[in-house]
DRENVEXSE-209170 format. One line per 10 residues: number of its first residue (from 1); their letters; for each residue x, y, z of C-alpha. Coordinates in Angstrom, 2 decimals. Each point is the difference from the previous one (the first is absolute). Layout:
BEGIN
NUM = a = X/Y/Z ~ ...
//
This chain:
BEGIN
1 = xxxxxxxxxx = -21.83/21.42/13.20 ~ 0.97/1.14/-3.50 ~ -1.89/2.94/-1.49 ~ -0.96/0.73/-3.60 ~ 1.85/2.57/-2.10 ~ -2.08/2.43/-2.06 ~ 1.12/-0.79/-3.54 ~ -2.64/1.98/-1.91 ~ 2.34/2.73/-1.25 ~ 2.71/-2.49/-0.95
11 = xxxxxxxxxx = -2.36/-2.22/-1.97 ~ -1.51/3.01/-1.77 ~ 3.45/1.24/-1.04 ~ 0.93/-3.44/-1.28 ~ -3.20/-0.29/-2.05 ~ 0.57/3.43/-1.51 ~ 3.48/-1.09/-1.10 ~ -1.36/-3.31/-1.34 ~ -2.47/1.90/-2.20 ~ 2.60/2.44/-1.33
21 = xxxxxxxxxx = 0.87/-0.33/-3.72 ~ 3.58/-0.92/0.93 ~ -1.07/-3.23/1.74 ~ -3.66/-0.73/-0.87 ~ -0.32/-3.16/2.10 ~ -3.16/-1.63/1.37 ~ 1.71/-1.29/3.13 ~ 3.37/0.18/1.72 ~ 1.50/-2.92/1.93 ~ 2.01/0.72/3.16
31 = xxxxxxxxxx = 1.87/-3.03/1.43 ~ 1.78/-0.01/3.36 ~ 3.42/-0.77/-1.40 ~ 2.84/2.25/-1.17 ~ 2.19/-0.37/-3.08 ~ 1.76/-2.93/1.69 ~ -3.22/-1.81/0.93 ~ 0.77/0.47/3.68 ~ -2.60/-1.12/2.53 ~ 0.91/2.88/2.31
41 = xxxxxxxxxx = 0.80/3.28/-1.72 ~ 1.52/3.39/0.78 ~ -2.38/2.86/0.86 ~ 0.47/1.52/-3.45 ~ -1.37/-3.19/-1.56 ~ -3.08/-0.40/2.21 ~ -2.27/0.99/-2.86 ~ -2.80/-2.42/0.75 ~ -0.05/1.20/3.60 ~ -0.12/3.63/-1.14
51 = xxxxxxxxxx = -2.92/-0.37/-2.39 ~ -2.09/-2.39/2.14 ~ 0.93/0.75/3.61 ~ 0.56/-3.73/0.62 ~ 3.46/-0.52/1.52 ~ 0.34/-3.80/0.01 ~ 2.96/-1.57/-1.81 ~ -2.08/-2.01/-2.50 ~ -2.68/1.25/-2.33 ~ -0.81/1.60/-3.34
61 = xxxxxxxxxx = -2.19/2.96/-0.88 ~ -1.95/0.54/-3.20 ~ -1.45/3.45/-0.64 ~ -2.38/0.32/-2.94 ~ -1.98/3.02/-1.07 ~ -3.03/-1.35/1.86 ~ 1.33/-2.06/2.91 ~ 2.98/-0.84/2.21 ~ 0.78/-3.48/1.29 ~ 2.63/-1.22/2.47
71 = xxxxxxxxxx = 1.00/-3.68/-0.14 ~ 1.76/-1.59/2.98 ~ 0.30/-3.38/1.70 ~ -1.35/-1.43/3.23 ~ 2.77/1.45/2.16 ~ -1.37/3.47/-0.67 ~ -3.78/-0.30/-0.34 ~ -0.67/1.64/3.36 ~ 2.70/2.66/-0.32 ~ -1.10/0.96/-3.50
81 = xxxxxxxxxx = -3.65/0.24/1.06 ~ 1.05/2.56/2.61 ~ 2.39/2.01/-2.19 ~ -1.98/0.32/-3.26 ~ -2.41/2.89/-0.35 ~ -3.24/0.12/-1.98 ~ 1.81/0.46/-3.33 ~ 1.18/-3.60/0.12 ~ -1.41/-3.50/-0.28 ~ 1.92/-2.66/1.93
91 = xxxxxxxxxx = 0.57/-3.15/-2.06 ~ 0.80/-2.90/2.33 ~ 2.33/-2.08/-2.14 ~ -0.42/-3.74/0.30 ~ -3.62/0.03/1.14 ~ -2.70/-1.61/-2.17 ~ -1.57/2.28/-2.59 ~ 2.81/2.55/0.35 ~ 1.84/0.39/-3.33 ~ 3.75/0.31/-0.21
101 = xxxxxxxxxx = 1.16/3.46/-0.95 ~ 0.80/-1.34/-3.48 ~ -3.55/-1.37/-0.37 ~ -1.34/3.32/1.23 ~ 1.80/1.86/-2.80 ~ -1.32/-2.42/-2.62 ~ -3.59/-0.50/1.24 ~ -0.91/3.06/2.09 ~ 1.29/2.73/-2.30 ~ -1.56/0.85/-3.39
111 = xxxxxxxxxx = 1.27/-1.90/-3.02 ~ 2.57/2.01/-1.89 ~ 1.43/1.58/3.14 ~ 3.49/1.46/0.08 ~ 1.73/-1.16/3.20 ~ 2.85/2.25/1.10 ~ 3.03/-1.51/1.72 ~ 3.47/1.16/0.97 ~ 2.34/-2.58/-1.62 ~ 2.56/0.58/2.76
121 = xxxxxxxxxx = -2.25/-1.52/2.68 ~ -1.62/-2.74/-2.11 ~ 1.74/-3.28/-0.69 ~ 0.51/-1.04/-3.60 ~ -1.63/-3.35/0.86 ~ -3.19/1.60/1.38 ~ -0.22/2.48/-2.88 ~ 0.28/-2.69/-2.66 ~ -2.80/-2.15/1.42 ~ -2.25/2.94/0.79
131 = xxxxxxxxxx = 0.39/1.51/-3.46 ~ -1.07/-3.33/-1.52 ~ -3.09/-0.18/2.24 ~ -0.98/3.62/-0.68 ~ 0.29/-0.47/-3.75 ~ -2.90/-2.50/0.17 ~ -2.36/2.88/0.86 ~ 1.71/2.58/-2.17 ~ 1.77/1.69/2.93 ~ 3.72/0.71/0.22
141 = xxxxxxxxxx = 2.83/0.91/2.35 ~ 1.40/3.49/-0.45 ~ 3.47/0.65/1.46 ~ 0.13/3.52/1.43 ~ 1.92/2.11/2.45 ~ -1.00/-0.74/3.58 ~ -3.08/2.17/0.37 ~ 0.12/-0.23/3.80 ~ 3.39/1.70/0.00 ~ -1.45/2.84/-2.09
151 = xxxxxxxxxx = -2.75/0.79/2.53 ~ 1.94/-0.79/3.21 ~ 0.70/3.27/1.77 ~ 3.06/0.02/2.27 ~ 1.06/-3.49/-1.08 ~ 2.96/-1.12/2.14 ~ 3.43/-0.06/-1.65 ~ 1.61/-3.31/-0.90 ~ 2.36/-1.01/2.86 ~ 3.72/-0.40/-0.59
161 = xxxxxxxxxx = 1.38/-1.84/3.02 ~ 3.72/-0.72/0.27 ~ 0.92/-3.56/-0.88 ~ 1.17/-2.46/2.64 ~ 2.44/-2.76/-0.98 ~ 0.00/-3.47/1.55 ~ 2.90/-2.35/0.59 ~ 0.04/-3.74/-0.52 ~ -0.23/-0.37/3.80 ~ -3.73/0.54/-0.42
171 = xxxxxxxxxx = -0.58/-0.84/-3.68 ~ 2.14/-3.14/-0.28 ~ 0.89/0.78/-3.64 ~ 1.49/2.96/-1.84 ~ -2.06/1.89/-2.55 ~ 2.31/-1.15/-2.81 ~ -0.56/-3.64/0.99 ~ -3.74/0.59/-0.25 ~ 0.36/1.76/-3.35 ~ 2.13/-2.83/-1.40
181 = xxxxxxxxxx = -2.63/-2.51/1.07 ~ -2.67/2.12/-1.68 ~ 2.03/0.04/-3.20 ~ 0.16/-3.80/0.06 ~ -3.77/-0.12/0.42 ~ -0.47/2.37/-2.94 ~ 2.32/-2.09/-2.17 ~ -2.08/-3.10/0.74 ~ -3.13/1.89/-1.00 ~ 1.63/1.09/-3.26
191 = xxxxxxxxxx = -0.57/3.73/0.52 ~ 2.33/2.94/-0.48 ~ -0.65/1.55/3.38 ~ -2.48/0.89/2.71 ~ -1.63/3.26/1.03 ~ -0.27/0.08/3.80 ~ -2.80/2.30/1.12 ~ -1.10/-1.23/3.45 ~ 1.52/2.20/2.70 ~ 0.53/-2.86/2.44
201 = xxxxxxxxxx = 1.57/-2.09/-2.76 ~ 2.54/2.73/-0.73 ~ 0.75/0.57/3.69 ~ 0.63/-3.73/0.44 ~ 2.00/-0.43/-3.22 ~ 2.41/2.86/0.73 ~ 0.20/-0.49/3.80 ~ -1.21/3.53/0.69 ~ -2.89/1.49/1.92 ~ -1.75/3.38/0.15
211 = xxxxxxxxxx = -3.00/1.68/1.57 ~ -1.97/1.43/-2.91 ~ -3.13/-1.96/0.96 ~ -1.36/0.12/3.55 ~ 0.97/-3.16/1.95 ~ 1.50/-1.60/-3.14 ~ 3.81/0.34/-0.24 ~ 0.06/0.58/-3.75 ~ 1.01/2.80/-2.37 ~ -1.30/1.19/-3.35
221 = xxxxxxxxxx = 1.96/-1.75/-2.70 ~ 0.02/-2.19/-3.09 ~ 2.67/-2.38/-1.26 ~ 0.91/-1.61/-3.30 ~ 2.16/-3.13/0.15 ~ 1.44/-1.63/-3.13 ~ 2.91/-2.35/-0.56 ~ 2.23/3.00/-0.80 ~ -1.05/2.77/2.34 ~ -2.03/0.97/3.05
231 = xxxxxxxxxx = -1.67/3.40/0.28 ~ -1.55/1.28/3.22 ~ -2.28/3.01/-0.41 ~ -0.10/2.16/3.14 ~ -1.14/3.43/1.13 ~ 3.14/2.11/0.10 ~ -0.65/1.39/3.49 ~ -0.10/-3.55/1.41 ~ 3.46/-1.02/-1.17 ~ 2.84/0.29/2.50
241 = xxxxxxxxxx = 3.71/-0.68/-0.39 ~ -0.53/-3.06/2.18 ~ -2.59/-1.34/-2.47 ~ 2.30/0.61/-2.97 ~ 2.85/-1.81/1.72 ~ -2.29/-2.86/0.98 ~ -1.31/-0.50/-3.55 ~ 3.45/0.12/-1.58 ~ 0.96/0.36/-3.64 ~ -2.19/-2.91/-1.11
251 = xxxxxxxxxx = -3.21/1.95/0.60 ~ -0.67/3.19/-1.98 ~ -2.03/2.61/1.89 ~ -2.39/1.94/-2.22 ~ -2.78/2.57/0.60 ~ -3.31/-1.52/1.13 ~ -2.07/1.59/-2.79 ~ 2.40/-1.07/-2.80 ~ -1.04/-3.66/0.11 ~ -2.75/0.57/-2.57
261 = xxxxxxxxxx = 2.41/1.67/-2.46 ~ 2.36/-2.96/0.37 ~ -2.80/-2.48/-0.57 ~ -1.11/1.82/-3.15 ~ 3.61/0.03/-1.20 ~ 0.21/-3.79/0.51 ~ -3.13/-0.67/-2.03 ~ 1.50/0.08/-3.50 ~ 3.09/-2.07/0.88 ~ -2.16/-2.67/1.64
271 = xxxxxxxxxx = -2.16/-0.21/-3.10 ~ 2.93/-0.16/-2.44 ~ 1.75/-2.69/2.08 ~ -3.23/-1.95/0.56 ~ 0.47/0.26/3.78 ~ -2.49/0.37/2.83 ~ 0.13/1.73/3.35 ~ -1.67/-1.63/2.97 ~ -2.60/2.04/1.83 ~ -1.53/-1.11/3.27
281 = xxxxxxxxxx = -3.78/-0.43/-0.01 ~ -0.27/3.04/2.28 ~ 1.98/2.34/-2.25 ~ -1.87/3.13/-1.04 ~ -1.47/0.46/-3.45 ~ 2.14/3.06/-0.74 ~ 3.17/-2.11/0.16 ~ -1.42/-2.62/-2.35 ~ -0.99/2.70/-2.47 ~ 3.45/1.64/0.21
291 = xxxxxxxxxx = 1.71/-3.29/-0.79 ~ -2.52/-0.99/-2.64 ~ -2.42/-2.73/1.05 ~ 1.28/-2.23/-2.81 ~ 3.46/0.12/1.61 ~ -1.10/-1.32/3.38 ~ -1.04/-3.17/1.75 ~ -1.86/0.00/3.30 ~ 0.54/-2.36/2.93 ~ 0.12/0.15/3.78
301 = xxxxxxxxxx = 3.11/1.88/1.04 ~ 2.97/-2.31/0.66 ~ 1.15/2.51/2.65 ~ -3.27/-0.45/1.89 ~ 0.53/-3.76/0.03 ~ 3.63/0.26/1.12 ~ -0.80/2.55/2.73 ~ -2.73/-2.19/1.47 ~ 2.43/-2.80/0.92 ~ 2.16/1.31/2.81
311 = xxxxxxxxxx = 3.59/-1.17/0.43 ~ 1.34/-1.19/3.36 ~ 1.25/3.47/0.95 ~ -3.41/1.53/-0.65 ~ -1.81/-2.80/1.85 ~ 2.20/0.41/3.06 ~ -0.58/3.75/-0.15 ~ -3.74/-0.63/0.05 ~ 0.36/-2.23/3.06 ~ 2.09/2.55/1.88
321 = xxxxxxxxxx = -2.05/3.10/-0.77 ~ -3.17/-1.83/1.02 ~ 1.47/-0.72/3.43 ~ 0.66/3.69/0.60 ~ -3.34/0.94/-1.49 ~ -1.81/-2.51/2.21 ~ 1.65/1.56/3.04 ~ -1.23/3.45/-1.06 ~ -3.56/-1.25/-0.42 ~ 0.05/-1.82/3.34
331 = xxxxxxxxxx = 1.23/3.17/1.71 ~ -2.82/1.92/-1.64 ~ -2.76/-2.39/1.03 ~ 1.30/-0.03/3.59 ~ 0.10/3.82/0.02 ~ -3.46/0.33/-1.54 ~ -1.53/-2.45/2.45 ~ 1.49/1.93/2.92 ~ -1.18/3.38/-1.32 ~ -3.55/-1.21/-0.47
341 = xxxxxxxxxx = -0.05/-1.65/3.41 ~ 1.02/3.33/1.54 ~ -2.79/1.84/-1.84 ~ 2.28/1.93/-2.35 ~ -1.97/1.39/-2.94 ~ 1.63/-1.11/-3.26 ~ -1.28/0.00/-3.54 ~ 0.98/-2.39/-2.80 ~ 2.48/2.48/-1.48 ~ 1.71/0.40/3.40
351 = xxxxxxxxxx = 0.45/-3.76/0.08 ~ 1.46/-0.11/-3.51 ~ 2.46/2.77/0.86 ~ 1.16/-1.72/3.19 ~ 0.49/-3.30/-1.83 ~ 2.21/1.75/-2.55 ~ 2.09/1.37/2.86 ~ 0.51/-3.50/1.38 ~ 1.10/-1.18/-3.44 ~ 2.35/2.95/-0.39
361 = xxxxxxxxxx = 1.87/-1.21/3.09 ~ 0.95/-3.22/-1.80 ~ 3.31/-0.43/-1.82 ~ -0.13/0.40/-3.76 ~ -3.42/1.69/-0.06 ~ -0.51/2.18/-3.07 ~ -3.74/0.73/0.05 ~ -3.45/-1.55/-0.19 ~ -0.84/-2.53/-2.70 ~ -3.57/1.38/-0.20
371 = xxxxxxxxxx = -2.22/2.33/1.99 ~ -0.90/-1.67/3.28 ~ -3.56/-1.32/0.23 ~ -0.84/0.78/3.62 ~ -3.73/-0.62/0.25 ~ -2.48/-0.35/2.79 ~ -3.45/-1.62/-0.17 ~ -1.87/0.89/-3.24 ~ 3.12/1.45/-1.66 ~ 1.59/-3.46/0.11
381 = xxxxxxxxxx = -2.54/-1.07/-2.61 ~ 1.54/2.51/-2.45 ~ 2.65/-2.36/-1.28 ~ 2.56/2.63/-1.03 ~ -0.95/2.66/2.53 ~ 2.37/2.91/0.64 ~ -0.53/1.98/3.23 ~ 0.43/3.74/-0.40 ~ -0.67/2.88/2.33 ~ -2.51/1.43/0.69
391 = xxxxxxxxxx = -2.27/-2.83/-1.19 ~ 1.88/-2.89/1.67 ~ -2.14/-1.76/2.60 ~ 0.92/-0.29/3.65 ~ 1.46/-3.43/0.76 ~ -2.72/-1.65/2.04 ~ 1.11/-2.79/2.33 ~ -3.49/-1.47/-0.18 ~ 0.34/-0.64/-3.75 ~ 2.14/-2.25/-2.20
401 = xxxxxxxxxx = 3.25/1.70/-1.09 ~ 1.66/-0.93/-3.31 ~ 3.56/1.10/-0.76 ~ 1.58/-0.73/-3.39 ~ 3.44/1.53/-0.32 ~ 3.50/-0.50/-1.35 ~ 3.47/1.43/-0.23 ~ 2.75/0.49/-2.55 ~ 3.36/-1.10/1.34 ~ 3.35/-0.03/-1.74
411 = xxxxxxxxxx = -0.13/-3.81/0.05 ~ -3.67/-0.63/-0.79 ~ -3.66/1.00/0.01 ~ -2.69/-0.95/2.52 ~ -3.79/-0.24/-0.06 ~ -1.93/-1.26/3.03 ~ -3.58/0.17/1.22 ~ -1.30/-0.76/3.47 ~ -3.51/0.31/1.37 ~ -0.41/0.67/3.73
421 = xxxxxxxxxx = -2.61/0.71/2.60 ~ 1.08/1.97/3.05 ~ -2.94/-1.08/2.15 ~ -2.32/-2.95/-0.58 ~ -0.98/-1.11/-3.52 ~ -3.50/-1.38/-0.46 ~ -0.73/-3.56/-1.15 ~ -0.62/1.00/-3.62 ~ 3.26/1.95/-0.26 ~ 1.91/-2.94/1.48
431 = xxxxxxxxxx = -1.60/-2.49/-2.36 ~ 0.76/2.15/-3.05 ~ 3.57/0.56/1.19 ~ 0.51/-3.72/0.53 ~ -1.28/-0.86/-3.47 ~ 2.48/2.50/-1.45 ~ 2.77/-1.50/2.14 ~ -0.84/-3.52/-1.15 ~ 0.35/1.13/-3.62 ~ 3.31/1.64/0.83
441 = xxxxxxxxxx = 1.31/-3.19/1.60 ~ -1.20/-2.12/-2.92 ~ 2.05/2.08/-2.46 ~ 3.03/0.20/2.30 ~ 0.17/-3.78/0.42 ~ -0.71/-0.89/-3.65 ~ 2.34/-2.46/-1.72 ~ -0.36/-0.08/-3.78 ~ 1.76/-1.44/-3.06 ~ 2.17/1.95/-2.42
451 = xxxxxxxxxx = -2.21/1.75/-2.55 ~ -2.68/1.07/2.51 ~ -1.23/3.58/-0.23 ~ -1.40/2.33/2.63 ~ -3.29/-0.14/-1.87 ~ -0.32/-3.65/1.00 ~ 0.91/0.66/3.64 ~ -2.50/2.83/0.49 ~ -2.85/-2.32/0.96 ~ 1.94/-1.09/3.10
461 = xxxxxxxxxx = -0.31/3.52/1.41 ~ -3.75/0.15/-0.59 ~ -1.15/-3.50/0.95 ~ -0.62/0.71/3.69 ~ -1.71/3.30/-0.79 ~ -2.17/-1.63/-2.64 ~ -1.16/-2.57/2.55 ~ -1.69/2.91/1.81 ~ -1.17/1.67/-3.21 ~ 2.69/2.71/0.24
471 = xxxxxxxxxx = 2.58/1.27/-2.49 ~ 2.17/3.02/-0.92 ~ 0.40/2.09/-3.14 ~ 3.77/0.17/-0.38 ~ 2.87/-2.28/-0.87 ~ 1.54/-2.32/2.56 ~ 3.60/0.88/-0.73 ~ 2.43/2.05/-2.08 ~ 3.72/0.01/-0.55 ~ 2.12/2.45/2.03
481 = xxxxxxxxxx = 3.09/1.78/-1.32 ~ 3.46/-0.02/1.52 ~ 0.23/3.63/1.18 ~ -2.38/0.70/-2.87 ~ -3.72/0.21/-0.69 ~ -2.14/-1.70/2.63 ~ -2.19/-1.47/-2.76 ~ 2.11/-2.00/-2.41 ~ -0.96/-2.38/-2.81 ~ -0.30/-1.93/-2.12
491 = xxxxxxxxxx = -1.17/-2.67/2.47 ~ -2.66/0.25/2.67 ~ -2.67/-1.96/1.83 ~ -3.59/0.80/-0.86 ~ -2.94/-0.56/-2.31 ~ 1.52/1.88/-2.95 ~ 0.41/-2.58/-2.75 ~ 3.27/1.69/-1.03 ~ 1.59/-1.35/3.21 ~ -0.39/-3.51/-1.42
501 = xxxxxxxxxx = 2.61/0.83/-2.64 ~ 2.81/0.44/2.53 ~ 0.98/-2.96/2.20 ~ 1.44/0.66/3.43 ~ 3.69/-0.88/0.22 ~ 2.63/0.21/2.74 ~ 1.30/3.53/0.50 ~ -3.34/1.68/-0.56 ~ -1.60/2.06/2.76 ~ -3.73/-0.13/0.63
511 = xxxxxxxxxx = -2.33/1.60/2.52 ~ -2.64/-2.11/1.73 ~ -2.91/2.31/0.83 ~ -3.54/-1.37/0.11 ~ -2.58/2.27/1.58 ~ -3.64/0.72/0.68 ~ -1.82/3.36/0.04 ~ -3.45/1.14/1.13 ~ -0.91/3.44/-1.30 ~ -0.73/2.41/2.81
521 = xxxxxxxxxx = 1.29/-2.39/2.68 ~ 3.55/-1.37/-0.22 ~ 2.77/-1.43/-2.13 ~ 2.24/-3.01/0.66 ~ 3.22/-0.91/-1.79 ~ 3.02/-2.07/1.03 ~ 3.06/0.45/-2.21 ~ 3.51/-1.42/-0.01 ~ 2.74/0.08/-2.63 ~ 1.20/-3.45/-1.02
531 = xxxxxxxxxx = 2.87/-1.37/-2.09 ~ -0.57/-2.89/-2.39 ~ 2.44/-2.83/0.80 ~ 0.70/-3.62/-0.82 ~ -1.35/-2.58/2.43 ~ 0.78/-3.64/0.56 ~ -3.34/-1.75/-0.28 ~ -0.46/-3.65/0.98 ~ -0.16/-0.91/-3.69 ~ 0.82/1.74/-3.27
541 = xxxxxxxxxx = -2.73/-1.09/-2.38 ~ 0.99/0.54/-3.61 ~ 3.47/1.13/1.10 ~ -1.32/3.55/-0.23 ~ 1.34/1.42/3.24 ~ -2.21/1.53/2.68 ~ -0.12/3.48/1.46 ~ -1.38/1.78/3.04 ~ 0.36/3.29/1.86 ~ 2.21/1.60/2.64
551 = xxxxxxxxxx = -1.69/2.86/1.86 ~ 2.31/2.92/0.81 ~ -2.53/2.29/1.71 ~ 0.13/-0.75/3.74 ~ -2.68/1.98/1.82 ~ -2.36/-1.85/2.37 ~ -3.58/-0.66/-1.06 ~ -2.26/1.24/2.79 ~ -1.15/-2.92/2.12 ~ -3.20/1.62/1.34
561 = xxxxxxxxxx = -1.33/0.26/-3.56 ~ 0.19/-3.77/-0.55 ~ -3.04/-2.22/0.51 ~ 1.93/-3.11/1.02 ~ -2.99/-2.36/-0.33 ~ 0.15/0.49/-3.78 ~ 3.71/-0.82/-0.22 ~ 1.36/-3.45/-0.76 ~ 2.82/-1.55/2.00 ~ 2.43/0.63/-2.89
571 = xxxxxxxxxx = -1.07/3.65/-0.26 ~ 0.62/0.54/3.72 ~ 3.40/-1.66/-0.41 ~ 0.76/2.47/-2.81 ~ -0.95/2.97/2.20 ~ 2.22/-1.21/2.83 ~ 2.94/-0.70/-2.30 ~ -0.41/3.39/-1.70 ~ -0.08/1.84/3.31 ~ 2.99/-1.93/1.30
581 = xxxxxxxxxx = 1.92/1.16/-3.07 ~ -1.14/3.60/0.59 ~ 1.38/-0.20/3.54 ~ 3.28/-1.57/-1.04 ~ 0.75/2.23/-2.97 ~ -1.33/3.42/1.04 ~ 0.88/0.12/3.71 ~ 3.64/1.02/-0.74 ~ -1.32/3.09/-1.82 ~ -2.07/1.23/2.94
591 = xxxxxxxxxx = 1.35/1.88/3.03 ~ 0.13/-1.93/3.25 ~ -3.09/0.55/2.17 ~ -1.52/2.20/-2.70 ~ -3.78/0.14/-0.58 ~ 0.62/-1.57/-3.41 ~ 1.78/-3.00/1.47 ~ -2.69/-0.49/2.63 ~ -2.70/0.24/-2.67 ~ 1.81/-2.58/-2.15
601 = xxxxxxx = 0.39/-2.40/2.90 ~ -3.68/0.26/0.86 ~ -1.35/-0.21/-3.56 ~ 2.33/-2.83/-1.02 ~ -1.02/-2.24/2.91 ~ -0.78/-3.61/-0.83 ~ -3.66/-1.02/-0.20
//
C-alpha cells in the first residue's frame, strides 16, 4: 500500500516564496508535465510529485495561501487518497460537483487573485483560455520562474543520455524523407515553418532514440523545420559522432537552450514578411511568447498525425516484438504459478523483477515501456499501482493477481495486461472477469466504416459490464508507439470527447483494455495491442470502406476465470480461435518441454 509523504515543510516554503515581493502571487499552479508536455517526465521535472507527494502520471496541484488541492482522474483516486497528507484536498476530476482545476481558480479563489505559472510547463492554448476566464473575476495569470525549482532541495540533475540512431530496417523511412513530407504539409498550411517540441515527435522525426525519461526512449530536444533549414536543439553531452553522421549536413545541431534565442530572432522577420510559424496545441507558452503570439498559428502537430499511422515496416516490427514479448510473459506466468504452488514467498516487486528478466532474454529488448503493475488482491484496484519494497504485498495465491506490463524492443513497443487466479476464483470474481472479457471481445471483433472514432467504439467495451451495473474509470484504449512512448495520440478509445475528432484509420495501433475494480478487494483488466486494418465486409454501404482490428498480443486468457454460462457461442468461438493462434504463433519462441510451453498448451486448450 502507498503511504503519504509529509509535505508540510515544502508547502510552507512555497507559500513563503509566493508571498515574497518578487512574486506576490495568490496561488501557484503545478502541472505534471515538463517543458515538452510529456506525460511521463524525468525525475528533475517531477515537480507536482515533489510538492504533493502524489506520484501518479496524471494530475495537477494548486497551492494557494490558504489551501492546497490535487486534481487527478479516476485511474488515480485510490492511489492519491493514500499518498496525500493532511495538507491536501483530493479533487476527483470528472465526478459530479467537482470543479475542473480551471473552474477552481476562477470560482474558489478570491476575485482579483494573481495566479502564478511557469510558462515553460503551461501550453499557450491553456494559458490563453484561462487568462480570459480569470479576467471575468478580475484575476490574472502571472508568468514566473518555477517556484518549485527554487524550494526543491537536492533536485536531480537533468539527464543527458547518449543518442541511439535507427536504420530504415526498423523505421521504414529515412529522417530526411519524413522531414520532406513535413515540409509539404507546412506548405499546404501556408506557414513558414514548424516548431517541434514533443520529445516523442522529435525522436520519431529524426529516427533517433534516447533514455532521458524513464521507460520512454526519448531525449531532451527541440526542432525548428522550415522550407530552407532544419535545426535540432540538443544537449551537448548527448551528441555522439554517430548521431552527427546519422543526421548529415541537412540538419544543423544547436545547443538545447538556444532555441528561445533563435525564436526571438525570428520574430521580427516573420512580422515584416507577414509570415506565421505553426505551433502544436501542446507547445509551451514560453515558445509562443518568444516568437510573438501574433506570428503564430496553433493546430494539432502534423508530426503527431504522421507518427500515429505506422508504415508496413513498423507494423511488422510490432507483430514480431509482440511474439517475443508474449513468450516472455508466458514464461513468467508459468514460473510464478510454480513458485506459488511450491510455497515460495514472493512479493509483487519480486514478480515484477523476474518478469523483466524474462523479457531481457528476448532478442531486441531495450527496456521496459512502463513500470510493471504487479498487483495482488486489493492492490489490483489501484489502476496504476507500482510495487516497491518494502511496502509491496506478498503475492497471495488465494487472491486475484493483475499484471500490466510492457517492453521496449528495437522493433516495437508492447503493453499487455492479464488477470489470473492461482487457485479457485469465486463466482463474483468470475462473473466480473467474464463481463470484462465480453467487452474486450466486442471491441476486438468490431467492424466499422471509415470515419469512425474510438469515442464511438468505447460503448462496446462497457455494454456487458453495464448490464450488471459495473463500469471502470479509465479509457478503453490508447495508441502505442513504435519503439517509442507506450501512450501515443492523437487517437484513442474512451469517453473523452476529444477522441471523436480523430477517426481510426489503417496503420494506427490501439490497446483494448476494459476492466473492473473493487476498492479493497481486486482489480481485473484484459489488454491486448491491436492494429487497425482494412476488412472486406459483405457490403460497402456508401462506398466508404470498412475497418477492423488485428490483435498482435498473444498471451492466453485464463480459462478458470471465465464463467462460460454467460458467454455466447460466438464469444466462445473467439476464445478458441484466439488461443489457437497463441499456440501456433508463440510455440516456436518457447523452449521444448519448458514450463512456459506446458503452461501455454494447458491455458490455450479449446473449450
